[in-house]
TIRO-2110 file (N, C-alpha, C; in Angstrom, 1 decimal):
// TIRO-2110
18.1, 10.3, -17.5, N, 1, A
18.5, 9.1, -17.9, CA, 1, A
18.4, 8.0, -16.7, C, 1, A
19.2, 8.7, -15.9, N, 2, A
19.2, 7.3, -14.5, CA, 2, A
18.1, 7.2, -14.2, C, 2, A
16.8, 8.3, -13.7, N, 3, A
15.9, 8.0, -13.0, CA, 3, A
14.7, 7.3, -14.1, C, 3, A
14.8, 7.6, -15.4, N, 4, A
14.0, 7.0, -16.3, CA, 4, A
14.0, 5.3, -16.2, C, 4, A
15.3, 4.7, -16.3, N, 5, A
15.9, 3.8, -16.3, CA, 5, A
15.8, 3.0, -14.8, C, 5, A
15.6, 3.8, -13.7, N, 6, A
14.9, 3.3, -12.5, CA, 6, A
13.9, 2.9, -12.6, C, 6, A
13.0, 3.7, -12.9, N, 7, A
11.3, 3.3, -13.3, CA, 7, A
11.1, 2.1, -13.8, C, 7, A
12.1, 2.1, -15.1, N, 8, A
11.8, 1.0, -16.0, CA, 8, A
12.2, -0.4, -14.9, C, 8, A
13.0, -0.4, -14.6, N, 9, A
13.7, -1.5, -13.5, CA, 9, A
13.0, -1.6, -12.5, C, 9, A
12.3, -0.6, -11.7, N, 10, A
11.4, -0.7, -10.5, CA, 10, A
10.3, -1.4, -11.0, C, 10, A
9.3, -1.0, -12.2, N, 11, A
8.0, -1.5, -12.6, CA, 11, A
8.6, -2.6, -13.2, C, 11, A
9.2, -3.1, -13.7, N, 12, A
9.5, -4.8, -14.4, CA, 12, A
9.5, -5.5, -13.0, C, 12, A
10.2, -5.0, -11.7, N, 13, A
10.6, -6.1, -10.7, CA, 13, A
9.1, -6.0, -9.9, C, 13, A
8.0, -4.9, -10.0, N, 14, A
6.5, -5.0, -9.6, CA, 14, A
6.0, -5.8, -10.1, C, 14, A
6.1, -5.9, -11.3, N, 15, A
5.4, -7.3, -12.1, CA, 15, A
5.5, -8.3, -12.3, C, 15, A
7.0, -8.3, -11.5, N, 16, A
7.7, -10.0, -11.4, CA, 16, A
8.2, -10.2, -13.1, C, 16, A
8.9, -9.3, -13.4, N, 17, A
9.2, -9.7, -15.1, CA, 17, A
10.6, -10.0, -14.6, C, 17, A
11.1, -11.1, -14.6, N, 18, A
12.7, -11.3, -14.0, CA, 18, A
13.6, -10.5, -15.3, C, 18, A
12.9, -11.0, -16.5, N, 19, A
14.0, -10.9, -17.5, CA, 19, A
14.3, -9.2, -17.7, C, 19, A
13.0, -8.8, -18.0, N, 20, A
13.4, -7.5, -18.2, CA, 20, A
14.0, -7.0, -17.1, C, 20, A
13.9, -7.0, -15.6, N, 21, A
14.2, -6.4, -14.3, CA, 21, A
15.4, -6.6, -14.5, C, 21, A
15.9, -7.5, -14.7, N, 22, A
17.9, -7.8, -15.0, CA, 22, A
18.1, -7.0, -16.6, C, 22, A
17.4, -7.2, -17.1, N, 23, A
17.8, -6.3, -18.1, CA, 23, A
17.8, -4.5, -18.0, C, 23, A
17.2, -4.3, -17.3, N, 24, A
17.0, -2.6, -17.1, CA, 24, A
18.2, -2.8, -16.0, C, 24, A
18.3, -3.2, -15.0, N, 25, A
19.5, -3.1, -13.6, CA, 25, A
20.4, -2.6, -14.5, C, 25, A
20.7, -3.9, -15.4, N, 26, A
22.1, -3.8, -15.8, CA, 26, A
22.6, -2.4, -16.7, C, 26, A
21.2, -2.3, -17.6, N, 27, A
21.3, -0.4, -18.2, CA, 27, A
21.5, 0.5, -17.2, C, 27, A
20.9, 0.3, -15.9, N, 28, A
21.1, 1.4, -15.1, CA, 28, A
22.3, 1.5, -14.4, C, 28, A
22.7, 0.2, -14.0, N, 29, A
24.1, 0.3, -13.4, CA, 29, A
25.4, 0.7, -14.4, C, 29, A
25.3, 0.4, -15.9, N, 30, A
26.3, 0.8, -16.8, CA, 30, A
26.1, 2.2, -17.0, C, 30, A
24.8, 3.1, -16.8, N, 31, A
24.7, 4.2, -16.8, CA, 31, A
25.0, 5.0, -15.5, C, 31, A
24.7, 4.5, -14.7, N, 32, A
25.2, 5.1, -13.2, CA, 32, A
26.7, 5.3, -13.0, C, 32, A
27.5, 4.0, -13.9, N, 33, A
28.8, 4.2, -13.8, CA, 33, A
29.4, 5.3, -14.9, C, 33, A
28.5, 5.5, -15.7, N, 34, A
29.1, 6.7, -17.1, CA, 34, A
28.3, 8.2, -16.5, C, 34, A
27.6, 8.1, -15.3, N, 35, A
27.0, 9.5, -15.1, CA, 35, A
28.0, 10.0, -14.5, C, 35, A
27.7, 11.9, -14.7, N, 36, A
28.2, 12.4, -13.6, CA, 36, A
27.9, 13.2, -12.8, C, 36, A
26.4, 12.5, -12.6, N, 37, A
25.3, 13.4, -11.7, CA, 37, A
25.1, 12.1, -11.0, C, 37, A
25.4, 11.7, -10.3, N, 38, A
25.2, 10.2, -9.4, CA, 38, A
24.1, 10.4, -8.0, C, 38, A
24.0, 11.7, -7.8, N, 39, A
23.0, 12.0, -6.9, CA, 39, A
21.4, 12.4, -7.2, C, 39, A
21.4, 11.9, -8.7, N, 40, A
20.1, 12.1, -9.3, CA, 40, A
18.7, 11.0, -8.7, C, 40, A
19.6, 10.1, -8.0, N, 41, A
18.8, 9.4, -7.8, CA, 41, A
18.8, 9.4, -5.9, C, 41, A
17.5, 9.1, -5.3, N, 42, A
17.3, 9.6, -3.9, CA, 42, A
17.5, 8.5, -3.3, C, 42, A
17.6, 8.5, -1.8, N, 43, A
18.2, 7.4, -1.0, CA, 43, A
17.3, 6.5, -0.8, C, 43, A
15.7, 6.6, -1.2, N, 44, A
15.0, 5.4, -1.1, CA, 44, A
14.9, 4.7, -2.5, C, 44, A
15.0, 5.6, -3.7, N, 45, A
15.6, 4.6, -4.9, CA, 45, A
16.6, 3.7, -4.9, C, 45, A
17.8, 4.5, -4.0, N, 46, A
18.7, 3.8, -4.1, CA, 46, A
18.6, 2.5, -3.2, C, 46, A
17.9, 2.7, -2.1, N, 47, A
17.2, 1.3, -1.2, CA, 47, A
16.9, 0.3, -1.9, C, 47, A
15.5, 0.7, -3.2, N, 48, A
14.7, 0.3, -3.5, CA, 48, A
15.6, -0.8, -4.6, C, 48, A
16.6, 0.1, -5.4, N, 49, A
17.4, -0.6, -5.8, CA, 49, A
18.4, -2.1, -5.3, C, 49, A
18.7, -1.9, -4.2, N, 50, A
19.7, -2.3, -3.3, CA, 50, A
18.7, -4.0, -3.3, C, 50, A
17.2, -3.9, -2.5, N, 51, A
16.6, -4.8, -2.4, CA, 51, A
16.4, -5.7, -4.2, C, 51, A
16.2, -4.9, -5.6, N, 52, A
16.1, -5.5, -6.5, CA, 52, A
17.3, -6.3, -6.9, C, 52, A
18.3, -5.8, -6.6, N, 53, A
19.6, -6.6, -6.8, CA, 53, A
19.7, -8.1, -6.0, C, 53, A
19.2, -8.0, -5.0, N, 54, A
19.0, -9.3, -4.0, CA, 54, A
18.1, -10.0, -4.5, C, 54, A
16.9, -9.4, -4.8, N, 55, A
15.8, -10.5, -5.8, CA, 55, A
16.3, -11.0, -6.5, C, 55, A
17.2, -9.9, -7.5, N, 56, A
17.8, -10.9, -8.8, CA, 56, A
18.8, -12.1, -8.2, C, 56, A
19.6, -11.6, -7.7, N, 57, A
20.7, -12.5, -7.2, CA, 57, A
20.0, -14.1, -6.7, C, 57, A
19.0, -13.8, -6.1, N, 58, A
18.4, -15.1, -4.9, CA, 58, A
17.0, -15.5, -5.7, C, 58, A
16.8, -15.0, -7.4, N, 59, A
15.9, -16.0, -8.0, CA, 59, A
14.2, -15.2, -7.5, C, 59, A
14.4, -14.1, -6.5, N, 60, A
13.2, -13.9, -5.8, CA, 60, A
12.3, -13.1, -6.6, C, 60, A
12.4, -12.6, -8.1, N, 61, A
11.7, -12.0, -8.9, CA, 61, A
10.7, -12.3, -9.4, C, 61, A
9.6, -12.3, -8.9, N, 62, A
8.5, -13.3, -9.5, CA, 62, A
6.7, -12.6, -9.3, C, 62, A
6.2, -12.9, -10.1, N, 63, A
4.8, -12.2, -10.2, CA, 63, A
3.6, -12.4, -8.8, C, 63, A
3.2, -11.6, -8.3, N, 64, A
2.3, -11.8, -7.1, CA, 64, A
1.3, -12.4, -7.4, C, 64, A
0.7, -13.8, -6.6, N, 65, A
-0.5, -14.5, -6.7, CA, 65, A
-1.6, -13.8, -5.9, C, 65, A
-2.7, -13.3, -6.3, N, 66, A
-3.4, -12.6, -5.4, CA, 66, A
-4.4, -13.7, -5.0, C, 66, A
-4.6, -13.7, -3.6, N, 67, A
-5.5, -14.2, -2.7, CA, 67, A
-6.7, -13.5, -2.7, C, 67, A
-8.3, -13.9, -3.4, N, 68, A
-9.2, -13.5, -3.3, CA, 68, A
-10.5, -14.1, -2.5, C, 68, A
-10.0, -15.2, -2.5, N, 69, A
-11.5, -16.1, -1.8, CA, 69, A
-11.3, -16.2, -0.4, C, 69, A
-12.0, -15.6, 0.6, N, 70, A
-12.1, -15.6, 2.0, CA, 70, A
-12.0, -17.2, 2.2, C, 70, A
-11.7, -17.5, 3.1, N, 71, A
-11.5, -18.9, 4.0, CA, 71, A
-11.7, -18.9, 5.2, C, 71, A
-12.3, -17.8, 5.9, N, 72, A
-12.6, -18.2, 7.3, CA, 72, A
-14.3, -17.4, 7.3, C, 72, A
-14.8, -18.0, 8.8, N, 73, A
-16.1, -17.1, 8.6, CA, 73, A
-16.3, -15.8, 8.4, C, 73, A
-17.6, -15.0, 8.2, N, 74, A
-17.8, -13.9, 8.5, CA, 74, A
-18.0, -13.6, 10.1, C, 74, A
-17.2, -12.6, 10.9, N, 75, A
-17.7, -12.3, 11.8, CA, 75, A
-17.7, -10.9, 12.1, C, 75, A
-19.4, -10.2, 12.5, N, 76, A
-19.8, -8.8, 12.6, CA, 76, A
-19.9, -8.7, 14.0, C, 76, A
-19.5, -7.5, 14.6, N, 77, A
-19.9, -7.5, 15.6, CA, 77, A
-21.7, -6.5, 15.7, C, 77, A
-22.4, -7.2, 16.5, N, 78, A
-23.7, -6.6, 16.5, CA, 78, A
-23.9, -5.2, 17.0, C, 78, A
-22.8, -4.9, 17.4, N, 79, A
-23.1, -3.1, 17.8, CA, 79, A
-22.6, -2.2, 16.3, C, 79, A
-22.1, -2.9, 15.4, N, 80, A
-21.7, -1.7, 14.3, CA, 80, A
-22.6, -2.7, 13.0, C, 80, A
-23.2, -3.4, 12.9, N, 81, A
-24.0, -4.3, 11.9, CA, 81, A
-25.1, -3.2, 11.1, C, 81, A
-25.2, -2.2, 11.9, N, 82, A
-26.1, -1.3, 11.5, CA, 82, A
-25.9, -0.4, 10.1, C, 82, A
-24.1, -0.2, 10.4, N, 83, A
-23.5, 0.5, 9.2, CA, 83, A
-22.9, -0.3, 8.1, C, 83, A
-23.7, 0.4, 6.9, N, 84, A
-23.3, -0.2, 5.9, CA, 84, A
-22.0, 0.1, 5.0, C, 84, A
-21.2, -0.2, 4.4, N, 85, A
-19.6, 0.0, 4.3, CA, 85, A
-19.2, 1.2, 3.7, C, 85, A
-20.1, 2.0, 3.0, N, 86, A
-19.9, 3.2, 2.4, CA, 86, A
-20.3, 4.4, 3.5, C, 86, A
-21.1, 3.8, 4.3, N, 87, A
-21.3, 4.7, 5.6, CA, 87, A
-20.3, 4.5, 6.9, C, 87, A
-20.0, 3.5, 6.8, N, 88, A
-18.6, 3.2, 7.7, CA, 88, A
-17.3, 4.2, 7.0, C, 88, A
-17.1, 4.0, 5.9, N, 89, A
-15.8, 4.8, 5.5, CA, 89, A
-16.2, 5.9, 5.9, C, 89, A
-17.1, 6.7, 5.4, N, 90, A
-17.2, 8.2, 5.8, CA, 90, A
-17.0, 8.2, 7.1, C, 90, A
-17.7, 8.0, 8.0, N, 91, A
-17.8, 7.8, 9.5, CA, 91, A
-16.2, 7.5, 10.0, C, 91, A
-15.4, 6.6, 9.6, N, 92, A
-14.0, 6.7, 9.9, CA, 92, A
-13.6, 8.1, 9.4, C, 92, A
-13.7, 8.6, 8.3, N, 93, A
-13.1, 9.7, 8.0, CA, 93, A
-13.6, 11.1, 8.8, C, 93, A
-15.0, 11.3, 9.3, N, 94, A
-15.5, 12.0, 10.1, CA, 94, A
-14.7, 11.8, 11.8, C, 94, A
-15.0, 10.8, 12.1, N, 95, A
-14.5, 10.7, 13.2, CA, 95, A
-13.6, 10.5, 13.7, C, 95, A
-12.3, 10.1, 12.7, N, 96, A
-11.1, 9.7, 13.5, CA, 96, A
-10.1, 10.2, 12.5, C, 96, A
-10.3, 11.2, 12.0, N, 97, A
-9.2, 11.9, 10.9, CA, 97, A
-8.1, 11.8, 11.5, C, 97, A
-8.0, 12.5, 13.0, N, 98, A
-6.7, 13.3, 13.7, CA, 98, A
-6.2, 11.7, 14.1, C, 98, A
-6.9, 10.9, 14.3, N, 99, A
-6.5, 9.4, 14.8, CA, 99, A
-5.2, 8.9, 14.0, C, 99, A
-6.2, 9.1, 12.7, N, 100, A
-5.5, 8.2, 11.4, CA, 100, A
-4.0, 9.2, 11.2, C, 100, A
-4.4, 10.3, 11.3, N, 101, A
-3.0, 10.9, 10.9, CA, 101, A
-1.9, 10.9, 11.9, C, 101, A
-2.1, 10.7, 13.3, N, 102, A
-1.3, 10.1, 14.4, CA, 102, A
-0.7, 9.0, 14.2, C, 102, A
-1.9, 8.1, 13.9, N, 103, A
-1.4, 6.5, 13.9, CA, 103, A
-0.2, 6.3, 12.6, C, 103, A
-0.2, 7.4, 11.4, N, 104, A
0.6, 7.3, 10.6, CA, 104, A
2.1, 7.9, 10.5, C, 104, A
1.9, 8.8, 11.5, N, 105, A
3.0, 9.6, 11.7, CA, 105, A
3.2, 10.6, 10.8, C, 105, A
2.1, 11.2, 10.2, N, 106, A
1.9, 12.0, 9.1, CA, 106, A
2.0, 13.6, 9.3, C, 106, A
2.2, 14.4, 8.5, N, 107, A
2.3, 16.1, 8.9, CA, 107, A
0.9, 16.3, 8.6, C, 107, A
1.2, 17.6, 8.9, N, 108, A
-0.4, 18.7, 8.8, CA, 108, A
-1.1, 18.6, 7.4, C, 108, A
-0.3, 18.2, 6.7, N, 109, A
-0.7, 18.3, 5.0, CA, 109, A
-1.7, 17.1, 4.6, C, 109, A
-2.0, 16.3, 5.6, N, 110, A
-2.7, 14.8, 5.6, CA, 110, A
-4.0, 15.4, 5.3, C, 110, A
-4.3, 14.7, 4.0, N, 111, A
-5.9, 15.1, 3.6, CA, 111, A
-6.4, 13.8, 3.1, C, 111, A
-7.8, 13.5, 2.9, N, 112, A
-8.3, 12.6, 1.7, CA, 112, A
-8.2, 13.8, 0.6, C, 112, A
-8.0, 12.2, -0.3, N, 113, A
-7.7, 12.7, -1.5, CA, 113, A
-9.0, 12.3, -2.4, C, 113, A
-9.4, 10.8, -2.1, N, 114, A
-10.3, 10.4, -2.6, CA, 114, A
-11.1, 9.4, -2.2, C, 114, A
-12.5, 9.1, -2.2, N, 115, A
-13.3, 8.0, -1.6, CA, 115, A
-13.5, 6.8, -3.0, C, 115, A
-13.3, 5.8, -2.7, N, 116, A
-13.8, 4.5, -4.2, CA, 116, A
-13.0, 5.4, -4.9, C, 116, A
-11.7, 5.4, -4.7, N, 117, A
-10.7, 5.5, -6.0, CA, 117, A
-10.5, 4.6, -6.8, C, 117, A
-10.7, 4.8, -8.5, N, 118, A
-10.6, 3.5, -9.1, CA, 118, A
-9.2, 3.2, -9.6, C, 118, A
-8.8, 2.1, -9.5, N, 119, A
-7.3, 1.6, -9.3, CA, 119, A
-7.0, 0.9, -10.8, C, 119, A
-7.2, 1.6, -12.0, N, 120, A
-7.4, 0.7, -13.1, CA, 120, A
-8.2, -0.6, -13.1, C, 120, A
-7.4, -1.5, -13.9, N, 121, A
-8.0, -3.0, -13.7, CA, 121, A
-8.2, -3.6, -12.3, C, 121, A
-7.5, -3.4, -11.1, N, 122, A
-7.8, -3.6, -10.2, CA, 122, A
-9.0, -3.2, -8.8, C, 122, A
-9.9, -2.0, -9.7, N, 123, A
-10.8, -2.2, -8.9, CA, 123, A
-10.9, -0.9, -8.2, C, 123, A
-11.7, -0.7, -7.3, N, 124, A
-12.0, 0.7, -6.4, CA, 124, A
-11.2, 0.4, -5.0, C, 124, A
-10.2, 1.4, -4.4, N, 125, A
-10.0, 0.9, -3.1, CA, 125, A
-11.1, 2.0, -2.3, C, 125, A
-11.1, 1.6, -1.2, N, 126, A
-12.0, 2.4, -0.2, CA, 126, A
-11.5, 4.1, -0.2, C, 126, A
-10.3, 4.3, 0.2, N, 127, A
-10.2, 5.4, 0.9, CA, 127, A
-8.7, 5.8, 0.0, C, 127, A
-8.3, 7.2, -0.3, N, 128, A
-7.1, 7.4, -0.4, CA, 128, A
-6.3, 8.7, 0.2, C, 128, A
-5.4, 8.7, 1.0, N, 129, A
-5.0, 10.2, 1.8, CA, 129, A
-3.7, 10.4, 1.3, C, 129, A
-3.0, 11.4, 1.2, N, 130, A
-2.2, 11.9, 1.2, CA, 130, A
-1.7, 12.8, 1.9, C, 130, A
-0.1, 13.2, 2.0, N, 131, A
0.4, 14.4, 2.6, CA, 131, A
1.5, 14.8, 1.8, C, 131, A
2.3, 15.4, 2.0, N, 132, A
3.3, 16.4, 1.3, CA, 132, A
4.3, 15.2, 0.6, C, 132, A
4.5, 13.9, 1.0, N, 133, A
5.3, 13.0, 0.5, CA, 133, A
4.4, 11.7, 0.2, C, 133, A
3.9, 11.5, 1.0, N, 134, A
3.0, 10.0, 0.8, CA, 134, A
1.7, 10.0, 0.4, C, 134, A
1.7, 8.7, -0.4, N, 135, A
0.3, 8.6, -0.8, CA, 135, A
-0.6, 7.1, 0.5, C, 135, A
-1.4, 7.3, 0.7, N, 136, A
-1.7, 5.9, 1.6, CA, 136, A
-3.0, 5.5, 1.3, C, 136, A
-3.0, 4.6, 0.1, N, 137, A
-4.2, 3.6, -0.4, CA, 137, A
-4.4, 2.9, 1.1, C, 137, A
-5.8, 3.1, 1.4, N, 138, A
-6.3, 2.8, 2.5, CA, 138, A
-7.9, 1.8, 2.2, C, 138, A
-7.8, 0.6, 2.5, N, 139, A
-8.8, -0.4, 2.8, CA, 139, A
-9.4, -0.8, 3.9, C, 139, A
-10.7, -0.5, 4.1, N, 140, A
-11.5, -0.7, 5.2, CA, 140, A
-12.8, -1.8, 5.2, C, 140, A
-12.4, -3.2, 6.1, N, 141, A
-13.3, -4.3, 6.2, CA, 141, A
-14.2, -3.4, 7.5, C, 141, A
-15.9, -4.0, 7.1, N, 142, A
-16.7, -3.4, 8.0, CA, 142, A
-17.1, -4.5, 9.1, C, 142, A
-16.3, -5.9, 9.0, N, 143, A
-16.0, -6.9, 9.9, CA, 143, A
-14.5, -7.7, 10.4, C, 143, A
-14.4, -8.8, 9.4, N, 144, A
-13.0, -9.2, 10.0, CA, 144, A
-12.1, -9.0, 8.5, C, 144, A
-10.8, -9.0, 8.7, N, 145, A
-9.7, -8.9, 7.8, CA, 145, A
-9.4, -10.3, 7.4, C, 145, A
-9.6, -11.1, 6.4, N, 146, A
-9.3, -12.3, 6.3, CA, 146, A
-8.8, -12.2, 4.7, C, 146, A
-8.3, -13.2, 4.1, N, 147, A
-7.0, -13.7, 3.1, CA, 147, A
-7.8, -12.8, 2.0, C, 147, A
-8.0, -12.8, 1.7, N, 148, A
-8.9, -11.7, 0.6, CA, 148, A
-8.4, -10.4, 0.7, C, 148, A
-8.5, -10.0, 1.5, N, 149, A
-8.0, -8.6, 2.0, CA, 149, A
-6.4, -8.2, 1.5, C, 149, A
-5.7, -9.7, 1.5, N, 150, A
-4.2, -9.6, 0.9, CA, 150, A
-4.2, -9.1, -0.1, C, 150, A
-4.9, -10.1, -1.0, N, 151, A
-4.8, -9.6, -2.3, CA, 151, A
-5.1, -8.3, -2.5, C, 151, A
-6.5, -7.7, -2.0, N, 152, A
-7.1, -6.3, -2.3, CA, 152, A
-5.6, -5.8, -2.2, C, 152, A
-5.5, -5.5, -1.0, N, 153, A
-4.4, -4.2, -0.5, CA, 153, A
-3.1, -4.5, -1.8, C, 153, A
-2.3, -5.6, -1.8, N, 154, A
-1.7, -6.0, -2.7, CA, 154, A
-2.0, -5.0, -4.1, C, 154, A
-2.8, -5.7, -5.0, N, 155, A
-2.9, -5.0, -5.8, CA, 155, A
-3.3, -3.7, -6.0, C, 155, A
-4.0, -2.9, -4.8, N, 156, A
-3.7, -1.3, -5.0, CA, 156, A
-2.3, -0.7, -4.8, C, 156, A
-1.7, -1.0, -4.2, N, 157, A
-0.6, -0.7, -3.5, CA, 157, A
0.2, -0.8, -4.7, C, 157, A
0.3, -2.2, -5.4, N, 158, A
0.9, -1.8, -6.8, CA, 158, A
0.5, -1.3, -7.8, C, 158, A
-0.6, -0.7, -7.9, N, 159, A
-1.4, 0.3, -8.9, CA, 159, A
-0.4, 1.9, -8.3, C, 159, A
-0.4, 2.0, -7.2, N, 160, A
0.0, 3.3, -6.9, CA, 160, A
1.5, 3.4, -7.3, C, 160, A
2.2, 2.3, -6.5, N, 161, A
3.5, 2.0, -7.0, CA, 161, A
4.2, 2.4, -8.2, C, 161, A
3.3, 1.8, -9.4, N, 162, A
3.4, 2.3, -10.8, CA, 162, A
3.2, 3.8, -11.0, C, 162, A
2.4, 4.2, -10.2, N, 163, A
2.5, 5.9, -10.6, CA, 163, A
3.7, 6.7, -9.9, C, 163, A
4.5, 6.1, -9.4, N, 164, A
5.7, 6.9, -9.0, CA, 164, A
6.1, 8.0, -9.9, C, 164, A
6.1, 7.6, -10.9, N, 165, A
7.0, 8.4, -11.7, CA, 165, A
6.2, 9.9, -12.4, C, 165, A
5.0, 9.5, -11.8, N, 166, A
4.5, 11.2, -12.1, CA, 166, A
4.8, 12.2, -11.2, C, 166, A
5.2, 11.4, -10.2, N, 167, A
5.7, 12.4, -8.9, CA, 167, A
4.7, 13.4, -8.4, C, 167, A
3.5, 13.1, -8.1, N, 168, A
2.5, 13.3, -7.7, CA, 168, A
2.8, 13.1, -5.7, C, 168, A
3.5, 11.9, -5.6, N, 169, A
4.0, 11.6, -4.3, CA, 169, A
5.4, 11.1, -4.5, C, 169, A
6.2, 10.4, -3.3, N, 170, A
7.4, 10.0, -3.4, CA, 170, A
7.3, 8.7, -2.7, C, 170, A
6.3, 8.5, -2.0, N, 171, A
6.1, 6.9, -1.3, CA, 171, A
4.7, 6.4, -1.1, C, 171, A
4.8, 5.3, -1.1, N, 172, A
3.6, 4.6, -0.8, CA, 172, A
3.2, 3.9, 0.1, C, 172, A
2.4, 4.2, 1.2, N, 173, A
1.8, 3.1, 2.6, CA, 173, A
0.9, 2.8, 2.6, C, 173, A
0.8, 1.4, 2.2, N, 174, A
-0.7, 1.0, 2.4, CA, 174, A
-1.4, 0.6, 3.7, C, 174, A
-2.9, 1.0, 3.8, N, 175, A
-2.9, 1.0, 5.3, CA, 175, A
-4.4, 0.0, 5.3, C, 175, A
-4.6, -0.9, 6.2, N, 176, A
-6.1, -1.7, 6.6, CA, 176, A
-6.4, -1.2, 7.8, C, 176, A
-7.9, -1.1, 7.4, N, 177, A
-8.7, -0.8, 9.0, CA, 177, A
-9.8, -2.0, 9.0, C, 177, A
-9.9, -2.9, 10.1, N, 178, A
-10.6, -4.1, 10.1, CA, 178, A
-11.3, -3.7, 11.2, C, 178, A
-12.5, -4.1, 11.9, N, 179, A
-13.2, -4.0, 13.2, CA, 179, A
-12.2, -5.6, 14.1, C, 179, A
-11.6, -6.5, 13.5, N, 180, A
-10.8, -7.6, 13.9, CA, 180, A
-10.1, -8.1, 12.2, C, 180, A
-8.9, -9.0, 12.9, N, 181, A
-8.6, -9.8, 11.9, CA, 181, A
-8.0, -10.9, 11.9, C, 181, A
-8.2, -11.8, 11.2, N, 182, A
-7.5, -13.1, 11.2, CA, 182, A
-6.3, -12.7, 11.6, C, 182, A
-5.3, -13.6, 12.8, N, 183, A
-4.4, -13.8, 13.3, CA, 183, A
-3.1, -14.0, 12.0, C, 183, A
-3.6, -15.3, 10.8, N, 184, A
-2.7, -15.5, 10.1, CA, 184, A
-2.5, -14.3, 9.2, C, 184, A
-3.5, -13.6, 8.7, N, 185, A
-3.9, -12.4, 7.9, CA, 185, A
-3.2, -11.4, 8.3, C, 185, A
-3.2, -10.9, 9.4, N, 186, A
-2.5, -9.9, 10.6, CA, 186, A
-0.8, -9.8, 10.2, C, 186, A
-0.4, -11.1, 10.6, N, 187, A
0.8, -11.9, 10.4, CA, 187, A
1.6, -11.2, 9.2, C, 187, A
0.7, -11.5, 7.9, N, 188, A
1.5, -11.4, 6.5, CA, 188, A
1.2, -9.7, 6.2, C, 188, A
0.2, -9.0, 6.5, N, 189, A
0.1, -8.0, 6.2, CA, 189, A
1.2, -7.0, 7.1, C, 189, A
1.6, -7.4, 8.1, N, 190, A
2.8, -6.6, 8.8, CA, 190, A
4.0, -7.1, 8.2, C, 190, A
4.3, -8.4, 7.8, N, 191, A
5.2, -8.6, 7.0, CA, 191, A
5.4, -8.2, 5.8, C, 191, A
4.4, -7.8, 5.1, N, 192, A
4.2, -6.8, 4.0, CA, 192, A
4.5, -5.3, 4.1, C, 192, A
4.9, -4.6, 5.4, N, 193, A
4.7, -3.6, 5.9, CA, 193, A
3.9, -3.0, 5.6, C, 193, A
2.5, -2.9, 5.6, N, 194, A
1.2, -2.7, 5.7, CA, 194, A
1.0, -2.3, 7.3, C, 194, A
0.6, -0.9, 7.1, N, 195, A
-0.1, -0.6, 8.2, CA, 195, A
-1.5, -1.0, 8.8, C, 195, A
-1.6, -1.6, 10.1, N, 196, A
-2.8, -2.2, 10.4, CA, 196, A
-3.5, -1.7, 11.8, C, 196, A
-4.7, -1.3, 11.2, N, 197, A
-5.6, -0.6, 12.5, CA, 197, A
-6.9, -1.1, 12.6, C, 197, A
-7.2, -1.4, 14.0, N, 198, A
-8.8, -1.6, 13.8, CA, 198, A
-9.8, -0.5, 14.3, C, 198, A
-11.0, -0.8, 14.4, N, 199, A
-11.7, 0.7, 14.5, CA, 199, A
-13.2, -0.2, 15.7, C, 199, A
-13.2, 0.8, 16.6, N, 200, A
-14.1, 0.2, 17.6, CA, 200, A
-15.4, 1.7, 17.6, C, 200, A
-16.1, 1.2, 18.1, N, 201, A
-17.4, 2.1, 18.5, CA, 201, A
-17.5, 2.1, 19.8, C, 201, A
-17.3, 3.6, 20.2, N, 202, A
-17.5, 3.8, 22.1, CA, 202, A
-18.9, 5.2, 21.7, C, 202, A
-19.8, 4.7, 21.9, N, 203, A
-21.3, 5.8, 22.3, CA, 203, A
-21.0, 6.5, 20.7, C, 203, A
-21.6, 5.4, 19.9, N, 204, A
-21.7, 5.5, 18.6, CA, 204, A
-20.2, 6.6, 18.0, C, 204, A
-19.3, 6.7, 18.2, N, 205, A
-18.1, 7.3, 17.7, CA, 205, A
-16.9, 6.4, 17.4, C, 205, A
-16.4, 6.5, 16.3, N, 206, A
-14.9, 5.1, 15.9, CA, 206, A
-14.1, 6.2, 16.4, C, 206, A
-13.4, 4.8, 16.8, N, 207, A
-12.0, 5.3, 17.4, CA, 207, A
-11.1, 4.1, 16.4, C, 207, A
-9.9, 4.7, 16.3, N, 208, A
-9.3, 3.7, 15.7, CA, 208, A
-7.8, 3.8, 16.7, C, 208, A
-7.4, 2.4, 16.4, N, 209, A
-6.3, 1.9, 17.0, CA, 209, A
-5.1, 0.8, 16.2, C, 209, A
-3.8, 1.0, 16.6, N, 210, A
-2.8, 0.2, 15.8, CA, 210, A
-2.9, -1.0, 16.2, C, 210, A
-2.5, -1.9, 15.3, N, 211, A
-2.7, -3.5, 15.4, CA, 211, A
-1.3, -4.1, 15.7, C, 211, A
END
């Protein structure tokens, strides 16, 4: 019962539904006080509930507004222009899988789950990786990470967070990989706890580094 109420609370919060977030949070708190098994919620879930309580108290529960239109000029490195988007996605996987796993501090179960993974009404994300506990929705730009990237990765992250009750994974860690970033976009991605990487090409071999 506690876990069911947790997911009701968490999903309402992710949708920005203040009324239902408050209602389910109150129900969860009452059930928690009555429960004999107070350890049924994980440390991560308790941390998320603390965040939700703060959001309720400060009135910060609100739906996200997706930024979808680019507002900066397109920048493409002439050395990489020959790669189409689908080819770049595959090449990053084949050339830089170990670097990706290392940069994410992942375990030996790290693997590619899917390419062009459907995310309901939000579209398709370029790559999805998984390890023992975490799913990594990964969006790739062959050129510059611009403001539309913020909306994309936020929507895909929301989609995977809304699947947590299925218990295929315990955590969601969004990732972006670009050739370069608009500096304001990079700041905002980091603020939202997105792992940001950039790729380079050395002798036709893709390398990755954290930004």
